[in-house]
C-alpha positions in Angstrom: 121.0 142.7 96.0 118.8 142.7 92.9 119.0 141.2 89.5 120.4 143.6 87.0 119.9 141.8 83.8 117.5 139.4 82.2 120.4 137.0 81.7 120.8 136.6 85.4 117.0 135.9 85.8 117.0 133.4 83.0 120.0 131.6 84.6 118.3 131.5 87.9 115.1 130.1 86.3 117.1 127.5 84.4 118.9 126.4 87.6 115.5 126.2 89.5 114.0 124.1 86.7 117.0 121.7 86.8 116.7 121.4 90.6 113.0 120.8 90.3 113.5 118.0 87.7 116.1 116.4 89.9 113.7 116.4 92.8 110.9 114.9 90.7 113.2 112.1 89.5 114.4 111.4 93.1 110.7 111.3 94.3 109.9 108.9 91.4 112.8 106.6 92.3 111.8 106.7 96.0 108.1 105.9 95.1 109.2 102.9 93.0 111.5 101.6 95.8 108.6 102.0 98.3 106.2 100.1 95.9 108.8 97.3 95.5 109.2 97.0 99.3 105.4 96.8 99.7 105.1 94.2 97.0 107.9 92.1 98.7 106.0 92.3 102.0 102.8 91.3 100.4 104.5 88.4 98.7 105.7 87.2 102.1 102.1 87.3 103.4 101.1 85.2 100.4 103.6 82.6 101.5 101.7 82.5 104.8 98.5 81.9 102.9 100.3 79.1 101.0 101.2 77.4 104.3 97.5 77.5 105.3 96.5 76.0 101.9 99.1 73.3 102.3 98.0 72.4 105.8 94.3 72.4 104.8 95.1 70.0 101.9 97.2 67.7 104.1 94.4 67.5 106.7 91.9 66.6 104.0 94.3 64.0 102.3 94.9 62.3 105.7 91.2 62.3 106.6 91.9 64.3 109.7 88.8 66.4 109.1 86.3 63.6 109.8 85.5 64.3 113.5 83.5 67.2 114.9 86.3 68.2 117.2 88.9 68.3 114.5 86.6 70.1 112.1 86.1 72.9 114.8 89.9 73.1 115.3 90.5 73.3 111.6 87.9 76.0 111.2 89.6 78.1 113.9 93.0 77.5 112.3 91.8 78.6 108.9 90.2 81.7 110.4 93.8 83.1 110.4 94.0 82.4 106.6 90.7 84.2 106.1 91.8 87.2 108.0 95.2 87.3 106.2 93.3 87.3 102.8 91.0 90.1 104.1 94.0 92.2 105.1 95.6 91.7 101.7 92.3 92.6 99.9 92.0 95.7 102.0 95.4 96.7 100.6 94.3 96.1 97.0 95.7 92.6 96.6 93.4 90.4 94.5 93.6 86.9 93.3 94.2 86.6 89.6 91.2 85.1 87.9 91.0 83.4 84.5 87.4 83.9 83.4 88.1 82.4 79.9 90.1 79.6 81.5 93.0 80.4 79.2 96.7 80.7 80.0 98.0 84.2 79.9 101.8 84.7 80.2 101.3 88.1 81.9 99.7 86.4 84.9 100.9 82.8 85.1 103.7 80.3 84.7 103.0 76.9 83.2 104.3 74.2 85.6 102.9 71.2 83.8 101.0 70.2 80.7 98.4 67.5 79.8 97.5 66.2 76.4 93.9 66.1 75.4 93.0 66.7 71.8 89.4 67.5 72.7 90.6 70.5 74.7 91.8 73.8 73.3 95.6 74.2 73.7 96.5 76.7 76.4 93.3 76.1 78.4 94.0 75.7 82.1 93.6 72.2 83.6 94.3 73.3 87.2 95.9 76.1 89.2 98.6 74.7 91.4 99.3 78.0 93.1 97.1 81.1 93.0 98.5 84.3 91.5 97.9 87.8 93.0 97.9 91.3 91.6 97.9 94.7 93.3 96.8 97.5 91.0 98.7 96.9 87.8 101.6 95.1 89.5 101.7 91.3 89.6 102.7 90.3 93.1 103.0 86.6 92.2 102.3 84.7 89.0 99.8 81.9 89.2 101.3 78.4 88.6 99.1 76.4 86.2 98.8 73.2 84.4 97.5 73.6 80.8 96.3 71.4 77.9 98.7 71.1 74.9 
């Protein structure tokens, strides 16, 4: 069975182009879904890192890091945090930095403000929770306190 007219060939080409476009769109949707799932998983790992940060801060506040035995135990415990951060970095996750120390709505949420007329409004006082980025996707916004 052969094609007898140019019209039949043109129709076949048009159908193949439409099918190709449909496949491209389906692949793009699937890629986006996969990226979203990866980012969700990475955000879960960041919650583990937060737990280590909370434990480390609690230990310091209670003065439990004063003896040599407890310091060694804390170091071993925090090795898991270090390894978790290394795995995240190996997969392209980086902590959001603020080199100019200024609030940037693309990368952080303001969770508190302080007044100080000698400081530039919007400059960061402290970072309450680190933010992380993977490629051009924000995994988690930083939580910051700024001067107003």
